[in-house]
N, C-alpha and C positions, 0 to 999 in steps of 0.2 A: 119208349115215346114219353115227352114232357105232360104231365098233367096240369094244364094250366089253371083249374079249378083251386088246386093245393099251392101252386106257386104265386100266384096274385097277390093273397096277404101277405107272404113273407116278402113280395116286391115292395108293398106299401110301407115296410118297416126300414126300407132301407133311406137314409140319412138323417134318421130320427133319434140317432144318438150320436157321441163323439167319443172318441178314445180317450179324451181328456175329460173325465166329467166336471161338468160346473164350465167349462172354457168352449165358448163357441167359436165356428170357423172364422167369423168374424173378428174375435177376440184375438184370435191365434196371428191371424193378419196383421192386425194391427200391432200386435207385439214386436213381430218380425218388420215389421216398416219401421220403429220407433229405433230399433236396434240399427237398422241398416242405416237412417239418418245420423244416429249419434256415430255409428262407426265411419261415414261416409266425411263427417266433420273431422274428422283425425286419423288419416288412413295409415300415416308412417307408423302411429301407435299400434293398430290394429294389426300390420303386417308384423313388426316386433313381437307383440303378443302372441299371432300363428305360428311363428318362428320357435318361440319360446316353450309353446306349448306341443308342437308337434311329436306324436309317440307316446304322448300321456291320454290322448282321447280314445273314446271307443270307435272314432271313425276318422280316415284321413282327412287332414285339411288343406283347401286348397290355396294356394300362397298367391296374392295378386301380384302381376308382373306391371300392371298398370295401375294410376290410383285409384282406390277403391272408390265406386261412387260413381266412374265414369260415364258420361254418357255423350256416344263418339255418332254423330250424324253418317249415315251411307245413303250413297245415290247408287241408284241401279246400272250396273255396266250398259253405256250407251255405244260402245264401238265394236268391231269386229272380232269374233273370239270364238272358239271351241269350246264346247262343253262335253267330257266322256263322263257319263253313269252308268254303276253298277249295282244290280242288287240280285238277290237269290233267292233260291226255295228247295226243297228236298221231300223225300219219299225216305222217310225214316225206315232203318231196317227193322224186322218182325219177324218173329218164329212160325207165324200164323201163315205165310205166305209161300210159293211155292218155292222160293229159294232164298236164304239169307243173304241179304244185298242193301245197298242203299243208294239212289241218286241224288247227286247236287245238280242243279239247273241254275246258271248264271245268265242273267239277263242282262244286255246292254245295249247302250244306246250313245252313238256321237252324233251331235248335231252342230253346224255351223252357223254363226251369225255373220250378216253382213256380206255374204259372197254366195254365189252360185253352187258349191257343193252340196250335194244331196245328204240327207241325213244318213245313217247306218243304224239300223234295228237289227239285232241279231242275239242268238244265245247259246251256250256254250253248255250243253249237258254233259256229265260225265257219270260213269256208273262203275261203282266200287265193289269188288265180287268174290278178288282173290283172297285168300285166305289170311294173308296178313295185314288185309285191308279190314278185312271182316272181324278179325282178331288179331289187332295191332299188340306190338311188344312194347307192356311197360312194365318197367323193375324186372326184368328177364322173364316176366309170366305173360302168357297171352290170353287176352280179356277180350269180351265180347263187345263190340263196338256199342255207345250209349248217345245219350242227346247231345251231352255235352262234346262227345268227340266230333258228331256232325256238325255242330254249330259251329265250333272252331273251325274246323275244315273248311265249311262253308264261308268264313270271314274271310279265311286265308285266300280261298279261290277267287273272291271278289275282288281282293286288292290286287291279288296276280294278273287277272284279268282285265283290270281297271290299268293296272302300269304299263302292261303288253299293249293296249289300247290307245295308251295316252301317247307312249313312244313313237307309235306308229302315224298316229296324225298329227304329231308336233311339228309345228312350220315356225320357222324364225320370225316370220313378218306376221302372226297371229297368235295372240295369248289364248292358252289353252287351260281351262281347270277341270280338275277330275272332283266326281264326287262320290260317295258309297253312302248306303242308307244306314244309320246306325252309328254306335260309338265305334272310335278306334282302338278303345280299350279292350283288351281280350277278357271281358269279365269270368268267361265260364273255365277259363284255365285255373281258377282257384279249385274245381273241384277234383283236379287230376294231380296225380302223384309227381312229387317232385323231379323227374328223370323227365317227363312228358312236358312239363312248364318248361324248362331247362331248352328242351328241344323245338318246340313248339315257340317261344321267345326268339330263338335264332332264327328260325323258319321267318317268321314275322320280318325281325328285322333285314334281312335281305331284300325281302320286296321292299321295305320304308327304304332302304339304300338307294333302290331305284330311281324313285321318286325323288329324292334328295339330289342325287349324281346328275339326274336329268332336269334338275330344276323347275319341277313340275307340281304344282300347287296340288293339295290333297285335301278335300272337305270331308268329316263324319258329319252328317247331316241328322240331328236328333230331332224328330218330330214330338211332339207331347210329352217330351222328356219327363223322368220320374225323381229325377237326381236332386239332391238336395246340399249340394258343396257348400253353397254360399250362407244357406241356411244353417246348415251346422259350423260354419263360421262364426255368424252370429250367438251363436249357444255358446260360443267361448269368449265371444267379446262380452256376453252377459253372466258370465259364470260367477258367483258371489264367492270362490274359494281363490286364493293367491296364486294356486296353479290349478289349470284343471285335468288333475289326475283324474280322472273318472273312476278308473278301479279303486282308488284310496278313499276318495268321497260319495261315491255314489254305487258303488258295487255291490251291495247289500239291498238296494231300490230295482224297484222295475222303472223301466225306463219314463212310464207318464209321469211318474214320481219325481224324475229329476229335477231340480230346480229351474235347469235350462229349458226346461218341456214347456214352457209357455208359449214356446212359437214353434210347438212340433205336435201333428206330424204335418209339412208344407214342403211342397217344392218349390225350388230355386223360379220354374216356370211361373208359379203362380204370385210371387212374391214380385218379380221384376215385370209381371203383366199391370201392375201398379204403379212399377216407376218408370220403364223406358219408353219415351215418347215412341209413335210408329217410325219406322226406318231409322231407328238408333240400335247401335249396340252397345251392351256393357263394355266395361275394362276386361282386360284378358286375366285368365288364372292359369296357371300351373297345376295340373293336380296331383295329388298327394297319393293317389291308389298306388298300390306296390306293384300294379301290373303296367301303369304307365312309368314310372322311374324304373322299372325292369327292362325298360326298352334301350335306356339311356340317355344322357343328356341332351343330345342335338334331335332325338324322337320322341323324348319324353312329351306327354299328349299336354295341350295348352286347349281352353277352351273358352268362349264367350255366349252370351246368348242375344239374339237378333230378333228385333219385332219387325215382323215381315207383313204385318196390318193382320193378318188373320191370324197369327199366333206369336208366341216368343219362342224363337226355337234354339237349341244349343248348336253350336257350330264346335268341332274337334277339330284340332290340326298339331302338326309335328311341331315341335320348337322351333326347328330349321327354318321353318315358315315365319314365325313370329318375327323372327330376326331380320328379315326382308320387308323391310314397310310397304314397297311396291308390290311385292308378292301377295302380300297380306291384304292389303286394301284392293287390289285385282280379285283375289277370290272372296271374299267377304259382299264385294260389288255384285259380281256375278250370282253368287247365292242370292241376295235380293231379288235379282233381276230373274232367276229360275221361279223364285216363290211367287212373283207376281204374275208370268205367265203361265204358270200352273194353277193360279186361282189360289194361294195358299200352300201349295206344298211343290217343290222344283219338279218342273214338266219332265225333265230328261231321267229324275228317279222315278216318274211314275210310270213312265215309258217301261224303263229297265223294267221295275216290277213286274208290268203285263205281259212281259217277255218273257219274265221267269217262272212267274207263279205255274203251278202243276194241278190241273183241276181234278176233279174226280173222275171224269171221263178220260183225261190223258194218263192218271195214274191206272184204270183199269185196262187202258189197252197196252199200257207198260205190260203189264203183268200177265196178259193173252200174249204180246209177243213174246215173252220169256217162258213161257208154257209150250209154245208151239215151238222153238227152238230147243229146248231142252227133251222136249219128245223126239224132235227131229235125229237128234245125235245120241236118240238109242237110251237116255238115262232113263232106270226103270220104272219108279213110282212118282209121279209129278202130281202132289195135290196139294189144294191148302190144307192146314191143322182142321181136325173135326170142328174145335171152336168156329174157326172161322167159316168153316161151310154152314153150321147152321146160323150163323148170324145173316147168313145170306138167305136162308130159306125159311122164313118164319113157318110155324106149325098153323097158324091162325089163318 
């Protein structure tokens, strides 16, 4: 248990220092704002500079595909439409339970606006327990499944269920938008071996192809985003060197000592909170992440930021959606409408989350059922590890 008498003095120290000594958070924001305004005055020059320096920086660069500094007003979608939303949760694999397995649970909501059809609230649990699921084959070797694999499988399952539901409920006379919680970029794949990365991206492409072929809008909604793509672009804009070759000019320095770090650390969300009016979105960017570009040209992840009134949220879409202006406007308008209905967070995603979440009582009941089943089929010794057993029975 936590000893709060010892913890409270440490909590009081939070926020008393900054990562950049002598630079206050206010100064960091002001520096970024000034760079943003300067770049917005010369958007063509910024775009050329970003293209010139792509591959030289320590971070990927997001290329503007609309004029940098754009502020585009959005209206909440007023007409009949359908929203399909999916979110997921999991029971992670552990060596201390009665059986080595893991569980994914995808919550889904289908809600129709402007008609009498009842909403659909459901969930899709899937248990992974077979040897090749718990010990996937990676580079011809069996390895025990880890947090990264579970996270990636959950992302893929969320997209798959979203695509299936969207196809099922798509009607020619009613627009439909699909939303998933979080980024469309498979960041966790970075920690996996090359063969797994290739295989996973291929599986993800197959799902994204369904959305594209069926012309179903897809949004990855990122609330309270920590991304700093735009801020990193501003660091290139303010770089004092002829080219932003980070390794050449700054490779010997800690990041806080880089000349461009006068605006670091800062998220795009915090920067744009001071720039974007309510119900406006930023210009669109094409992500320079290798896991975005690895999805191929038409599925390359693009993003913008939308001021929903409650926050500046990051919206991610595949590139083919941006190329269809009617579809793009519909999707972002519905996202704004959803955030308003959910008092700051899309209501369909909120309900999908509630359907997906696995509470402690659910987890216990799951393992109780699993134990009963194993005993029933005659498995010899069914028990948790001594460590787990002791954790459940304090000696005090």
